[in-house]
C-alpha positions as semicolon CSV with decimal commas, in nm:
position;residue;x (nm);y (nm);z (nm)
1;D;-0,580;-1,376;-3,048
2;G;-0,547;-1,450;-3,412
3;Q;-0,203;-1,367;-3,427
4;W;0,126;-1,623;-3,427
5;D;0,309;-1,556;-3,079
6;I;0,556;-1,727;-2,887
7;Y;0,453;-1,876;-2,564
8;Y;0,590;-2,067;-2,242
9;S;0,460;-2,344;-2,066
10;D;0,553;-2,553;-1,770
11;P;0,504;-2,876;-1,836
12;N;0,399;-2,942;-1,463
13;A;0,162;-2,643;-1,476
14;E;-0,154;-2,563;-1,680
15;E;-0,056;-2,217;-1,752
16;Q;0,054;-2,070;-2,066
17;I;0,268;-1,723;-2,091
18;N;0,273;-1,521;-2,383
19;L;0,629;-1,414;-2,434
20;T;0,594;-1,170;-2,748
21;D;0,260;-1,040;-2,780
22;S;0,276;-0,819;-3,051
23;P;0,112;-0,728;-3,396
24;F;0,360;-0,928;-3,594
25;A;0,348;-1,306;-3,659
26;E;0,640;-1,439;-3,476
27;R;0,696;-1,815;-3,508
28;N;0,971;-2,097;-3,487
29;P;1,122;-2,037;-3,153
30;V;1,463;-2,211;-3,064
31;L;1,589;-2,199;-2,712
32;S;1,913;-2,115;-2,642
33;P;2,148;-2,412;-2,498
34;N;2,208;-2,183;-2,176
35;R;1,811;-2,131;-2,153
36;K;1,835;-1,750;-2,157
37;L;1,752;-1,670;-2,485
38;I;1,509;-1,756;-2,771
39;A;1,567;-1,690;-3,134
40;F;1,230;-1,694;-3,355
41;S;1,111;-1,541;-3,682
42;V;0,902;-1,240;-3,727
43;S;0,699;-1,155;-4,028
44;K;0,597;-0,806;-4,050
45;D;0,360;-0,844;-4,360
46;S;0,089;-1,062;-4,431
47;K;0,229;-1,240;-4,715
48;D;0,585;-1,337;-4,524
49;S;0,770;-1,183;-4,801
50;N;0,969;-1,004;-4,503
51;V;1,061;-1,214;-4,237
52;G;1,331;-1,152;-4,009
53;I;1,524;-1,323;-3,699
54;E;1,490;-1,150;-3,321
55;V;1,608;-1,293;-3,023
56;M;1,456;-1,221;-2,675
57;N;1,616;-1,241;-2,306
58;L;1,361;-1,468;-2,129
59;K;1,478;-1,306;-1,797
60;E;1,462;-0,930;-1,880
61;G;1,204;-0,968;-2,183
62;E;1,400;-0,730;-2,392
63;K;1,414;-0,839;-2,779
64;I;1,655;-0,726;-3,040
65;S;1,655;-0,788;-3,394
66;I;1,924;-1,001;-3,562
67;T;1,849;-0,939;-3,935
68;T;1,822;-0,583;-4,104
69;G;1,680;-0,497;-4,459
70;L;1,436;-0,681;-4,679
71;G;1,448;-1,073;-4,679
72;I;1,331;-1,392;-4,589
73;Y;1,577;-1,536;-4,300
74;A;1,528;-1,865;-4,173
75;T;1,649;-2,188;-3,954
76;P;1,809;-2,013;-3,711
77;R;2,027;-2,237;-3,511
78;W;2,237;-2,138;-3,188
79;S;2,619;-2,235;-3,110
80;P;2,677;-2,475;-2,819
81;D;2,815;-2,161;-2,629
82;S;2,489;-1,947;-2,711
83;S;2,656;-1,628;-2,818
84;R;2,592;-1,694;-3,203
85;L;2,311;-1,780;-3,442
86;A;2,348;-1,901;-3,769
87;Y;2,072;-1,839;-4,012
88;A;1,973;-1,915;-4,381
89;A;1,932;-1,573;-4,585
90;A;1,728;-1,504;-4,905
91;Q;1,731;-1,167;-4,987
92;P;1,570;-0,985;-5,295
93;G;1,787;-1,053;-5,645
94;K;2,016;-1,246;-5,453
95;E;2,107;-1,652;-5,401
96;S;2,014;-1,758;-5,040
97;F;2,315;-1,803;-4,813
98;V;2,423;-1,889;-4,436
99;L;2,506;-1,599;-4,194
100;V;2,647;-1,609;-3,860
101;S;2,560;-1,330;-3,601
102;D;2,798;-1,315;-3,325
103;L;2,537;-1,166;-3,050
104;T;2,850;-1,008;-2,814
105;Q;2,993;-0,813;-3,119
106;S;2,693;-0,721;-3,365
107;L;2,858;-0,907;-3,621
108;S;2,686;-1,094;-3,938
109;P;2,971;-1,248;-4,148
110;R;2,880;-1,449;-4,434
111;L;2,953;-1,800;-4,380
112;S;2,883;-1,994;-4,747
113;E;2,927;-1,884;-5,078
114;V;2,700;-2,130;-5,253
115;R;2,318;-2,136;-5,203
116;S;2,211;-2,249;-4,894
117;D;1,850;-2,310;-4,816
118;Q;1,855;-2,470;-4,489
119;V;2,058;-2,436;-4,179
120;G;2,077;-2,784;-4,018
121;D;2,327;-2,801;-3,701
122;W;2,618;-2,674;-3,493
123;S;2,867;-2,954;-3,369
124;S;2,866;-2,950;-3,019
125;D;3,218;-2,822;-3,014
126;G;3,119;-2,500;-3,240
127;N;3,364;-2,610;-3,495
128;S;3,094;-2,690;-3,785
129;V;2,793;-2,564;-3,931
130;V;2,620;-2,785;-4,151
131;F;2,352;-2,670;-4,409
132;S;2,177;-2,794;-4,723
133;S;2,153;-2,669;-5,057
134;S;1,940;-2,712;-5,366
135;N;2,180;-2,548;-5,607
136;P;2,204;-2,792;-5,927
137;E;2,552;-2,721;-5,955
138;N;2,616;-2,862;-5,577
139;P;2,339;-3,001;-5,432
140;G;2,358;-3,156;-5,086
141;I;2,497;-3,128;-4,731
142;H;2,790;-2,890;-4,688
143;D;3,009;-2,853;-4,364
144;R;3,152;-2,523;-4,266
145;N;3,425;-2,393;-4,024
146;P;3,232;-2,075;-3,874
147;D;3,578;-1,969;-3,752
148;G;3,771;-2,051;-4,038
149;V;3,784;-2,064;-4,413
150;N;3,755;-2,426;-4,465
151;Q;3,421;-2,558;-4,632
152;R;3,378;-2,904;-4,795
153;Q;3,064;-3,077;-4,951
154;V;3,008;-3,393;-4,739
155;T;2,692;-3,548;-4,980
156;C;2,555;-3,430;-5,311
157;G;2,202;-3,457;-5,400
158;N;1,849;-3,449;-5,246
159;D;1,981;-3,427;-4,922
160;V;1,857;-3,248;-4,633
161;G;1,785;-3,200;-4,232
162;A;2,144;-3,265;-4,139
163;K;2,176;-3,325;-3,764
164;W;2,548;-3,406;-3,565
165;S;2,552;-3,642;-3,304
166;P;2,624;-3,534;-2,960
167;D;2,978;-3,641;-2,959
168;N;3,037;-3,517;-3,332
169;K;3,124;-3,857;-3,488
170;K;2,852;-3,904;-3,695
171;L;2,592;-3,661;-3,900
172;A;2,224;-3,785;-3,963
173;F;2,030;-3,655;-4,259
174;I;1,729;-3,742;-4,483
175;S;1,815;-3,857;-4,840
176;E;1,615;-3,948;-5,153
177;R;1,931;-4,148;-5,299
178;S;1,713;-4,471;-5,257
179;G;1,410;-4,325;-5,451
180;N;1,252;-4,272;-5,124
181;R;1,297;-3,995;-4,803
182;D;1,510;-4,219;-4,565
183;I;1,706;-4,177;-4,275
184;Y;2,076;-4,194;-4,325
185;V;2,408;-4,168;-4,117
186;I;2,732;-4,045;-4,239
187;D;3,098;-4,102;-4,047
188;K;3,246;-3,763;-4,012
189;E;3,593;-3,874;-4,159
190;V;3,447;-3,960;-4,482
191;E;3,538;-3,850;-4,829
192;D;3,369;-3,524;-4,960
193;G;3,051;-3,550;-5,171
194;L;2,919;-3,897;-5,181
195;C;2,693;-3,848;-5,469
196;E;2,358;-4,038;-5,475
197;S;2,598;-4,342;-5,331
198;D;2,415;-4,673;-5,167
199;A;2,473;-4,721;-4,839
200;D;2,771;-4,898;-4,784
201;S;2,940;-4,950;-4,438
202;K;3,316;-4,919;-4,625
203;L;3,224;-4,581;-4,744
204;G;3,077;-4,479;-4,406
205;L;2,755;-4,466;-4,530
206;Y;2,480;-4,628;-4,357
207;Q;2,097;-4,626;-4,442
208;L;1,895;-4,668;-4,122
209;T;1,556;-4,669;-4,245
210;D;1,387;-4,834;-4,573
211;T;1,019;-4,817;-4,569
212;K;0,754;-4,687;-4,822
213;G;0,663;-4,383;-4,623
214;S;0,870;-4,086;-4,610
215;E;1,064;-4,010;-4,306
216;S;1,151;-3,637;-4,161
217;D;1,200;-3,449;-3,792
218;I;1,529;-3,648;-3,690
219;S;1,665;-3,541;-3,343
220;W;1,924;-3,725;-3,156
221;S;1,882;-3,834;-2,797
222;P;2,114;-3,643;-2,559
223;D;2,327;-3,930;-2,512
224;G;2,358;-4,026;-2,879
225;R;2,220;-4,377;-2,847
226;Q;1,873;-4,315;-3,014
227;I;1,713;-4,122;-3,275
228;L;1,368;-3,976;-3,301
229;F;1,196;-3,954;-3,603
230;V;0,857;-3,901;-3,782
231;S;0,760;-4,173;-4,043
232;E;0,462;-4,199;-4,285
233;R;0,513;-4,587;-4,307
234;D;0,170;-4,675;-4,141
235;G;-0,014;-4,419;-4,367
236;N;-0,003;-4,119;-4,162
237;S;0,251;-3,926;-3,970
238;E;0,395;-4,097;-3,628
239;I;0,645;-4,064;-3,381
240;Y;0,907;-4,332;-3,401
241;V;1,218;-4,388;-3,221
242;M;1,531;-4,624;-3,306
243;D;1,871;-4,731;-3,213
244;S;2,152;-4,488;-3,365
245;S;2,225;-4,817;-3,571
246;G;1,898;-4,844;-3,713
247;N;1,785;-5,125;-3,493
248;N;1,507;-5,138;-3,261
249;Q;1,254;-4,894;-3,463
250;V;0,965;-4,833;-3,203
251;R;0,662;-4,619;-3,274
252;L;0,550;-4,412;-2,993
253;T;0,246;-4,257;-3,106
254;Q;-0,067;-4,466;-3,196
255;N;-0,338;-4,283;-3,378
256;D;-0,500;-4,192;-3,735
257;K;-0,371;-3,830;-3,720
258;T;-0,059;-3,621;-3,766
259;D;0,202;-3,648;-3,518
260;K;0,505;-3,420;-3,589
261;Q;0,807;-3,203;-3,446
262;P;0,931;-3,432;-3,169
263;V;1,216;-3,331;-2,950
264;W;1,393;-3,456;-2,673
265;S;1,415;-3,276;-2,301
266;P;1,768;-3,212;-2,228
267;D;1,787;-3,511;-1,973
268;G;1,649;-3,758;-2,277
269;K;1,374;-3,852;-2,008
270;N;1,061;-3,720;-2,218
271;I;0,972;-3,600;-2,556
272;A;0,756;-3,292;-2,694
273;F;0,558;-3,305;-2,993
274;V;0,297;-3,169;-3,208
275;S;0,002;-3,347;-3,298
276;D;-0,349;-3,260;-3,470
277;L;-0,572;-3,484;-3,268
278;D;-0,876;-3,233;-3,228
279;G;-0,822;-3,094;-3,585
280;D;-0,587;-2,820;-3,491
281;Y;-0,239;-2,851;-3,367
282;D;-0,156;-2,896;-3,033
283;I;0,144;-2,960;-2,798
284;F;0,209;-3,268;-2,624
285;I;0,430;-3,426;-2,404
286;M;0,545;-3,790;-2,344
287;N;0,817;-4,025;-2,161
288;N;1,082;-4,184;-2,371
289;K;0,891;-4,473;-2,428
290;G;0,585;-4,305;-2,555
291;E;0,383;-4,358;-2,207
292;D;0,251;-4,092;-2,003
293;Q;0,127;-3,886;-2,271
294;K;0,010;-3,531;-2,139
295;R;-0,145;-3,235;-2,335
296;L;0,023;-2,915;-2,281
297;T;-0,175;-2,683;-2,542
298;N;-0,559;-2,708;-2,552
299;N;-0,729;-2,422;-2,754
300;D;-0,867;-2,326;-3,113
301;A;-0,529;-2,209;-3,262
302;S;-0,259;-2,406;-3,397
303;D;0,031;-2,463;-3,145
304;L;0,390;-2,559;-3,339
305;N;0,760;-2,584;-3,292
306;P;0,816;-2,699;-2,933
307;S;1,127;-2,637;-2,779
308;W;1,286;-2,712;-2,462
């Protein structure tokens, strides 16, 4: 309809249901772990200079605004119990930082005092929120306890996209410390601030990919044994999977188009992803071997950011 909206689609049916259907641009949906709520961004002007975050109750269709005032609020991430939402906040005249909104108490305490450009992930026990910063004074990935005061800088450098493993023992992220955007994993119990260090198992830092193409969009499998990612190693953006050790890297999509944003289904049997197969982005699913691919959307608009 010429406007960004949030849709729901049953993988076993052809119908797509418009959940938001408003005059505003609504994008980047993230489904809560309990499958009852969706958080998404809302842009209320054509220049995306005022972007807020709202939450919708799927059963009742009720929407509530999580953010107030002018600013750009991005990368919402649910806590494991679906009660809180962490996100990056960039307000006029201020450095960006991380906020955590408690949906049960209407509270939004500031989580970080350092510049925070992107919220990466919550740990599965809810005791950690990781985020990345591009502040020249302390760039890299930071780890914060949302219920306390402890904060540490895990890495320093141009490191982004941090994701905890399901058992909270390892942190995967994208880094340019090798001169290219590659995937690294760091053990949880490492010394703070591994600054531009080369991969070294003695330090608890492991380089999983090493190609000429850039890697992105990392996603742990629910059992923690594999990592999905996007790579440009073959000249265009394709979806790959590998063991959590970096071994057995297998290409799952085979075409000359852009395939991106892969996400595991909760049971780990299927993968949703985005492809511009026909010139505009549509959402597809496939099994975890890259087989039985099926198109979920087929229209003239761009469909992005699948979330199970």
